[in-house]
N, C-alpha and C positions, 0 to 999 in steps of 0.2 A: 817842435814847440815845447817849451818848458812847461812844467806843471803850473806855474803861476800864470803863464800865458793862456794855457788851456782853461784854467778857472775863470780868467777874465773874460775869455770868449763866451763861456757858458753864461757868465753874469750878464754880458751885453745882450746875449740872445734872450735871456729871461726878461731883461729890462725892456727890450724891444717888444717882446710879446705882451708884456704888461701894459706898454704904452701904445700898442698898435692902433691904427685908425678904427674907430667905432668898435673897438674890441676891448677886452679886459683880460685880466689874468684869470678871472673866474670862468669866462666863456671858453677860454682855451682849455682850462682844466676840465670843464664840463664836456667839451668836445673829445678830449682825450679819454675821459671816463666813459662817455657814450660808446666809444668804440670797444670798451671792455665789458660793459653790462647794459643790455637793451631793456628798456622799460616794458612791462606787460600791458597788453591791450585789454581794455574793459569791454565785456559782452553786454548786450542789451537785455531788457526785462523779458521780452518775448522768447529769446533764446533760452533763458533760465527756466521759464515756465514750461516750455516744450520738453526740455530734457528731464526736468523733475517729474513731469507727467508721465513721460515714457518710463522712467525708472520706477515710478509708483505703480504703474500698471504692470510692469514686469514683476515687481515684488508681489502684487496681488495675484497675478497669474501663477507665480511660483508657489505662493501659499495655497492657492486653490488646487493646484496640481498635487501638492503634498497632501492636502486634505482628502482629495479624491483617492490618492494611493492608500491613505490610512483607512478610508471608508471601504475601499475595495478589499484590503487585507482583512478587515474586521467583519465583512459581510459574508456569512456562510451560505451555502445553497441549502435552503430549508427543506423540510420534508414536504412532499406534495400533499395538498389538501384535497386530493381527488375524492376521498370518502365523503367529506363534507359537501363538496360541489355536486356529488351524485345524488344526494338526498333530495327527495321530493319535498315540495312545500305543502304543509298541512294546514287546513282551515279548521278552526275550533269554534264552538258555540261561545257565548259570552262568559262562561265559567273558565275558559282557558284550558280545559282538560278534556272535555267531550268532543271527539272528532266529528266534524260536520262534513268534511270531504277533502279531496286532494286535487291538485290541479292536473298532475300527470305523473307517470312513472318515467324514469330516465331511459330513453331509447338509445342504447349505445352498444357497439360491438367492435372491439379493436381488431385491426388486421395488420399484417406485415407490409412493409413498404413495397416489397417485391410483388405483392398482389395488385398494387395500384399501377395501372398502365403508365409508362414513362411519359407519354404525351400529357396525360392528366396531371402528373406531378408538376411538370413544367408550366402548365396552365396556372397553377396556384402561385408559382414563382413569378410568372408574368403579371399576375393580378396584385401580389402583395410585396414581393421582394426579389427583384431581378438580379441583384448582386448577392443573393443568398450564399452561393458557393464561394464567393470572394471576400465578403466582409467578415468582421470579427464578432458578429452577433449584434452589433449596434450600428445604427445609422446616425452619425453626429448631425449631419445637415437636416435630416428629417426630424430629429428630436428638437433641435433648436428652432426649426420652423414651426413645429407644433406648439412649443413652449411660448414663442412670441405671439402666435395667434391667440392662445388662451389668455396670456397676460394682457394683451392689448384689447381684449373683449371681442375678438373676432370669432368666427365659427370654429368649433372644436375640430382638431385634426388628429389623425393617428400618429403618423411619423414613426411607426414602429416596424422593425424587421420581423420576420417570421419567428426568429429566436425570442425576441422581446414579447411577442404575442403569446408564444408558448409559455414563457415564464409567468406572464400576467395571469393566464388562465389556469396554470397548474400549481403555482406557488403563492400567488398574492391575491388580495382582494380587488374589487372592481372600482374602488374609489379613485378620484382623479387628483389627489394631492401631489405636490412637488416631492414630498418625502417618499411617497410610493414610487414615483417615476425614477428617482435616483436609485432606489433600491432595485427596481426592475432592471436598470442599466447595468448595475454592478453584478447582479446575478446572471444576466444574459452574457456578460463577458466571461464569467467563470464557467457557465454551462457550455459556451462555445469552445472553451479549452478542454473541458472534461469529456464531452460527447462528440461523436462524429456528426457531420452535417446530415447524413442519412438518418441517424438515430433521432436527431432533432426534428427533421421533417416528418418522420413516421409518427412521433409523439404528437406533433402539431395536428396532423391530419386526423388522428384518432380522438383529439380533444376539442376541436373547434365546434362551435354551434352553427348549424345550418338552417335553423327554423324547422317548423313542423314537428317540434319536439325531438329532433334528431341531433345527437352528438356523435361526431366522427363521420368519416366519409362513407363507411359501410352502411350505417343507419340512414344516412342521407340518400344514398343510391337507391335504397328500398323505398324510402318515404316519397321521393320525387318521381322515380322511374320504375320502381318494382323490379330492379335487377341488382345483382351483386356488383361490387366495386370493380372486379376484373372484367366486367362486360361493358363498362362505360366507354362511349365513343368520344370523339373530340368535342362535339357540340354539347353533350351532356356534361363533360368535364368542365368546359368553359362556363356553363351556367352555374355549376356548383362552386367554382372558383369565384364567381361574381356574387352569388347570393349571400355569402358570408359577410359581405360588406355591410349589409343591413337587411336581414331576412324579411322584415315587415314591409320594406320598400320595394323589394325585387321579386318576391314570390308572386307569380301570375294569378294565384288564387284570389289576390286582393284587387283584381281588376285590370283593365287595359292600361292604365297609367303605370302600374307596377311592371307589367310586361314590357312597356316601352323603356322604362328605366333599366330593366334587366338586359334588354337588347343592346342598349348603348354601352353598358358595362361589359357585356360579352365582346362587343366590337373592340373595345380597348384591350381586352385580354388577348384576343386572337391576333390583332394587329401587332401587339407586343411580341407574341410568339414568332411571327414572321420576322420582325425586326431583329430579334435575338438569334435567329437561325434555328429555332426549335421546331418550326413547322413550315412546310413548303407552301408557296403561294397557291399551288393547285389544291392542296388539301384545305387551305384556308377558304378558298372560294366555295367549297362544298359545305362549309359549316352553316348551320341554320338553327332557329329556335326549336328545341326538342319538344316532343310530346310528353305530357305530364300525367302521372297517375292521379286519379281523383282522390282528393284528401278530405277526410271527415274530421274537422277540428274538435268535434265532441266525442270522438271515439274513446278517449281516455278520461272524459269528464264524468262527474257524478251524475247518475241518472235520477229520474223522479223529480219531485218538487224542489228538493235541495239543490239540484243542479243549477237552477236559476239563481239561487243565492251565490253559489260558488262563482258563477260567471260574472255576476255584478261585483263581487269582491275583487275578482281579477281586474275588471275594468277600472275600479277605484285605485288599485295598486298601480296600474299603468298611467292613468290620467291625473290622479291627485298626488300620488307619491312618486311619480315619474320613474318607476322601475321598468327596466327592459324585460322583454319576454324571457330571455335566457336567465336573468336574475331571479325571475319568479319560478321558472321550471326547474332550475338546478341549484337554486340558492340555499336550499335547506331552510326556508323561511317557516316561521311558526306564527300564523295569523289568528289573533283572537278577534272575533267579530262582535257586533252588537246584538246578534240574534240570540234571543232567549229560547232555550230548548223547549221549555213548557209552552211558551207562547206560540212557537212555530208548530208544535204538535197540535195545538188548539186550532190554528189557522187551517191546517190540512184537514183536520177532523170536521170543522164547521163546513167547509166546502163539500166534502164527501157526503156528509149527512144530508145536506140540502140539495145536492145535485147527484142523486143516486145513479149508479151505472145503468139502470134500466131506462133512464130518461131517453126519450126519442132523440135521435141525432145528437147524442152527447159529444160526438167528435167535433161537432160544429159549435158547441157551447163553450165559451171561454170566460174565466173569472180571474180578476186581478184583485189582490188584497195587500194593503200595506198598513202596518201598525207602527206608530212613531211616538217616541217620547218627546217631552217639551224641548229638549236640547237638540233634537234632530236625529237621535239614535233610532235606527230601524230595528225593532225587536222581533218582527215577524214579517214574512212576505210569501205570498202565494202567486207565482207567475204562470203556473200551468201544471199539468199533470205529470209530464215527463219531458225533459229537455232533449233527451235522445230521440224523441219522436217529433217534437215541435220545438225548435229553438227560439221561437218568438215569445218574448216575455210579456204577458198580458198586464203586468203591474208596472213595468218601467219602460216599455217601448210602445205598446198600443196607445193610440190617442182617440178617445171617445168624446162625442159631443156631450157637454156637461149637463144639458137640460136644466131643470130648476135648481140644481146645486148652485147655480150662479146667483140665485136670489139672496144668498148670504152676503155676496159681495155688494149687491145693491143696498142691502140693509146697512152694511158697513159704511158705504158712501153717504147714505142718508143721515146716519148718526154723526158723521164728521161734518156734514153740512148744516148741522144745527137742528135737525128733526129729532123726535124722540120716538120711543116705541109706541106711544099713544097717538102719533100723527096719523090721520085717517085719509084713506083713499077709497074710491068706489070700486066694488068688486062686480059691478054689473057686466054682463056678457051678452052679446059680443061687443068688442071695441073696434071701431073702424080706424085704421091707420093707413098712411100712404107708404108704399114700398119704395125700394131703391129705384125701381123701374118706372116710378110715377103712378102706378096703378094702385087703387085702393084695395086693401086686404083687410080681413077681420081676425082679431085675436079672440079666442074662446077660452073659457075655463073648461076643465076636463068634464066630459059628459054634459057640456052646456050648463053647468051649475050656475046658479044666480046668487050673488051676495049683494048686500047693501053696502053701507059705509063700514069699512074694516080698519081697525088699527093695524099698524105695520106688523106687530107681533102676531096678531090674529091672522092676517093675510098670509104671513109666513107659515103659520101652523097648517092652514088648509091649502097652501100653495095656490093662491088665487093669481092666475096669470094676468088678468086684466088690471087688478089692483097694482101689481108690481110694474106693469108696463106704464101705467099712469104715474107711478113713483119715478120711473126712469125718465119720463117726460119732464117731470118737475125738476129732477136733478140736472138735466141737460145731457145731451148726447155724449157718450164716452166715459161718463163718471164710473159706471159699473165696471167696465173693463180696466180702468185705471186703478180702481180699488182692488180688483183681482190681482193685478201686477204687484200692487203695494203689499198684499198679503203673501204672495209667493208663486202665483201662476206665471210661467215664463212668457215674456212678451212675444216670443217667436212661435208660440203655439198656433196651430191653424185657426184663422179667423179672429185672432186677438187684435189684429190691426184693422178690423172692419167694424167700427162702432156704429150702432144704430139704436133707435128707441127700443127695439125688441131684443137687443143683445142680452138683456137680463134673463131671457128664456134659455140661454145656454147654447147658442149655435156654435160657439168656439169649442174646439176639441182639445182635450188635455189628457195627460197621463194620470193614472191612479196615484202614483207617488207624488205628483204635483198637487193634486186635489187634497191629499192627506196633509201635505206640507202647508198649504194655504189655511186649511181649517186648524192645523196645529198652531199656527200663529195666533189665531183667535183664542184658542184654549190656553196658550202659554202667556196670558196677560198681555198680549199684543207684541210679544218678542218673536222675531222671525229668525229661524236657524236653518241652515242647509241640512238636508237628509244625509246620513252617512252610515256605512256598513262596517267599517274597520275601527276597532277600539285600540288595538295594540299589535305591533309586529316586532319580532326578534328573529335572529338567525342562529343556527347551530354553531356556526363558526365564531359568533360573537362580534361580527363586523358590521352589523346593521341593527338599528332599533328605531322604533317610531311609537309615539303615544298621541292619540287624538286629543286635540284641545278645541272642542266645539265652541264656536263663537255665535253670538246672537246680537241682534240690534232691535231697538224699539221701532216697530213698523207703524203701529197705531198706539194711542195713549192707553194706559192701563185702565182708565175709567171708561173710555169708549169700548174697550175689549170686554169689560165687565158687563156693560149694558148689552153688548152684542151677544154674549154668552146667554144671558137671561132671555133675550129675545128669541134665541134659537132653541129654546126648550120645548116650544109649542108642538112641533111635529111628534114629539114623544109623549108629552104629558097631557096635551089637550085631547079631550074625548073624540074630537073629530080630526085630530092630527093625522097627517099622512103616514106616520109610522107608529101610531099609538098601539095598534094590535100586535106589533112585532117588536121593534127596538124599544118601544115604550115599556116593555115588560122586564126591563133590566133591574128595576127596583133599586136604582142608584141615581143620584142627580146626574143628568147627562143632557147633551144638546146635540143637534144634528140636522141634516136635511136630506130629503129624498130627491131624486132626479131621474127623469125618464125622457128620452129624446123622441123625435118624430117616429111614428110607426114602430115603436119599441126597438129601435136600432141599438140603443144602449140603455142601461138601467143602473142607478147608483144609490148607495146610501153611505154618507160620510158623517161620522159623529164622534163625540169625545166625552170623557169624564174630565171636568175642568182641571187644567194644569197637571194632568196625570197620564192619559193615554188617548191618542187620536187614531182612528181606524177608518180607512176608506175602502169600500168594496165597489168595483165596477164590473159590469158584465156586458158582453156582446156575443153575437153568433156569427160563425163563419168568418168571412173577411170584413164583416160589418154591413154587408148588403142583405143579410138574412135577418128577418125580424125575429126577435126573441120569442114572441108568442107562436110563430110558425115553427121554430126549431123545437119547441117543447110541446107543441100541440095544446097550448093553453089559449083561453079566450083573451087573456091580457098578460102583460109582464111588466109590472110597475117596480120602481125602486123601493117602494114600501113593502114589497112582497119578499121575493127571494134574497135580494141583496141585504135588506134590513134584517132578515132572519139569520143570514150568515153572520152579519155583524153582531147580532144578539148572542148567538151561540159562542162566537169567539170571545166576546167581552166577558161573558159569564165564567169561562174557563181561565182566561188570561188574568182576570182581576180577583180570582178566588184567593182569599186570605189577605188581600191588599186593603188598605184603609179606604173608607168611603170619602170620596172627594166632595167638597161643598161648593155650592154655587157662590160666585163672588157677589158682594154687595153692590147694588147699582147706585150711581151718583148722578146728580145733574151735571151736565158738561156743556161747555161752550163750543161754538163752531171751531173745528180744528183742521179743516181741509188743507192738506199740504201736498196735494198731488194735482196733476193736470191730465185730462183725458187724452187718449191717442188721437191722431189726426182723423177727421171725419171723412168717410168715403161715401156715405149715403147721400142721396139727393136732397134730403131735408134736414134741417137742424131745429128741433123743438127748442123753444126758448128756455134758458135756465130760469128756475123758479125758486122763490123762497117758500117757506112752509105755509104761507097764507095765500099763494097765488093759484090761479086755475091753470092746470096743465093743458098744453096743446093736444089736440086729438089727432095730429098728423105724425106719422112715423113709418115704421116698416113692420113686418111679419106677424105671425100669430102663434098661439100656444095654449096649453091647458094645464090641469093639475097633475099630481104625481102619485095618487093612490086611489084605489077603488073604494077605500073607506071614507074618502072625503064626501061630505054631504052638503046640500045646500042649506043656507040659513039666512035669516034676515030678509031684506027686500029682494024682490025679483024684478025690479025696474031695470030698463035698458038705457035710461038716460045717464048722463055723465055729470053728476053734481060736482061742485068744486070741493077739493080736499079740505078737511078741517083739521085743526091741530090744537094741542093743549099748550104749545109754546107761545111766547109773546114776541118772538124775534120778527122784526120787520125789515132789517137791513139785509142786503144781498150777501151771499157767502163770500169769504175773503178771496182775493185773487190767488190763482195757483202760483206756487213758488218753486215747485220742482216736479219732475216726472219720475215715478218709481222705475227702478230697473229690476229685472228678474233676478232672484237669488240663485236660481239653478237653471242653466241653459239646457234646452232640450238636446237629447242625444241625437246626432245627425243620422237618422235612419229613415227608411221609407215605411210609413205606417200603413196598416191596412185601411182601405177606404171605409172606415167605420162612421164616417159622416163627412159630407162634402162641404161642410161649413156653409157660408153664405146665408141665404134666407130660407130656412126650412119652412114647410107649411105649418109645422107645429113642433115646438121643442118639448112638448108634452103630448102624449098620445091622444088621438081622437078616435072615436068609434069608427070602425071600418064598415062599409056597406055589406 
C-alpha cells in the first residue's frame, strides 16, 4: 500500500470512529485515555475519621511515651527520708513550745533477709506481689486499675508492687496525688535496675508498718508473738503478711470481726502459696490462726492525767483529720493543742485538793472536768488520775445521769416559748404524777422542802423539783430534751429519746464534755461550737499542715441567751442558792447549776463566766453503782458540795489576771420556739400550755433539790395553784419548724452503768432511812 493509501485508510478509520453508532470521537478518545490513566476512588467520611483518629492517638501516645522517657531520665532516686519518718509525733500545749506528751517511740530493728525464713518471705509475695521476681518494679495493669478506680470515684485501691510500696514508704510522702504516683513509678523503675530483688525485699520488710507501733518484721514478730523473726512459722508469717494490708482492721485485739477479716486474708495468702508452688498442700492444711501476745496499747503512752489528753488528741487526729495510725506514730508530726498549761495545772490541783489521797475508797471515786472557751477550744481536761492504771476517761467517755443540771434546758425552753424569768409556778411538795407504767408516783423537793409560788429564776436558784416539773407540764412533753439537743447534748445519749414530764430532773445520761458544751452555748451568746483539742499540726518533713478553723452557729437568739444567763446566776448569788457557799464565792459575775442524781450516783456543777470560760465537773463512784456518799463515808454528796468546790478552785486559778466578764443586759423577747420535742414514749402526754394556763398534774417520776444549803421559804401548802405570770401572752406557742440535731455525736463506747436511765425514783437525792 502506498503512503497515500495508508493515510486514506487511517482517515476512513478515524471518520468511522467519529461517526460510529451512538458513539463519538470523544468517547473513543476517553476510552483510549481510560486505558492509560485510571481515575482515583473517593473514600467516605467514616474512613477518614477513623484513620485520622488512629493517627492522632498514635501521635499522642508517642508524645506521652517521649514525655515519660524525659520524666524518667530527669527523676533521680532521692535520699531516703527515713530519719524524718522515724521521728515520733510530739504533742504540745497551746504555746506550741512546751511538750505535753508523745504518742509513741519508733519500735524498729532491721534484720538481714537471710534471717527471714524463706516460707515467710514468699508469704509476703503471695499477699502483695506474686510476680515480684519477674516484673520490672511496676505493675502497669495494677496502676491503671487503681487510677481508674480513684478517678471514677470508686474505692481506693493499691495497685502497687512491693518495689513501689518500698519507694513510697522510703522516699516519698503519703499523699495520693497523680504527681506523686508518677514519681513513685519512675523511681521504682530505677530502683529495680539499681538494686537486686533481694535487696529490695529486705528493705521493704524492714520498713513496712505492721501495727502495734511496730515497723519492720523483727519488731512485728516481737509485738504479735514475742519471738524473733527467724522463729516465725508459716501461720505466723501468713498473719504478718496479711495484717500490713490494714493493721486497724486485721489485728484481733480489735475484736472478733477483725479476727474474721484476718482469717479471710490469711486464707488468700496461703492458697496463693499453694497455687504458686511455694507451699505444699500438706503444710497448707496444717496452717491455723496463731496465738498472740497480749498487747498493751498504753505501754508507750504518757501516764498520769496528761495521758487522757494525749489519747483524745490522737482520736481527733484519726477521726477529724483522717490521719492513719502509721502517719501519727512515725510521721514526725508536731501537734499544738488548745490545752493551756496553766489551766491544766489548775484542773489537776483543784481535783487533788478537794479529793485528798486519804479519802476512803479513793480508787472508786472518779472525777471528770472539762473547761471550754466560747469557740469550743478545750483549755483543760481532767479525765482521771493515771491512764496507765485506768484507761477509762471520766470526762469524755463516762455518761452520768444529769440530775438538776437539766433544769437549765427547761428554762431555755420556757424563755423560747414566751415565758419570762418572772413566770411563776408552785414549789409545793409533793407533786403526784402518773408514771409510764400507769401508777401514780410523787415528786419531792430535797428534804421535803416546801415552797410557795416561785418565779422561774428563784425556783432555779433553790432547785425546786416540783416547780420545774410543773413548768415541764406547761411546756409540753419533750420540750426540755429538745432544748438540750438544741444547745449541744447529743440526741443519742442514753434516755434522750425517752421524754416525759419528769425528764427535767435529768434521768438522761450525758458526758461531762457534752454538758460543758451545752452550757458553753448559753455562755457564748447562744452560739454553739463543737469542742476541739487540736489547734495546729505540722510535720518535720514539711509535707503536712493543718490549722483549726472553729465554726459556730446561732442555736438560740442572743437575747434569749442573755436572759438565760441572768436567770442562771441564782444558784451562785442567791443566799439560798444551791452553790452559794461554794461556787458563789468566786467574786466574779458567773452563772451555773448544780445537779445530783438519785441516791448520789452522780454529782455535778457546771458554770461559766459569760462569754469567757465554761467548766463542767461531774463525779461518780466505782462503775456508777456505788453511791458517792457511801464511797466517801459522808452523810450526803451534793453537786453544790465537792463538784462546786472543785469548780471554784479551778476558776480562781484559771481566771487569775483575766478581765472580769460582765453579765449581758436582759431584754424583752418574743416567742422564738424553733424546735420540736423527741417522740413521746411515756403513756401520758400533759397538754401544752401557755404561760397563763394550769398545768396538768399527771406525768412520770420524782425528784428533789441539789444542795443541803437549800432551805424552805414562803408557803408550805401542798395544793397546786395555777401558775401566774407577768407576761400578757395568750396565744399558743408557734408551731415547731425543725428538730435540732446534736453537734457532737457520742463516742461509740460502752459506758459504765452510772445510771440506768428510764424513771429513777429521784433525780435529786432523798434522805435514806
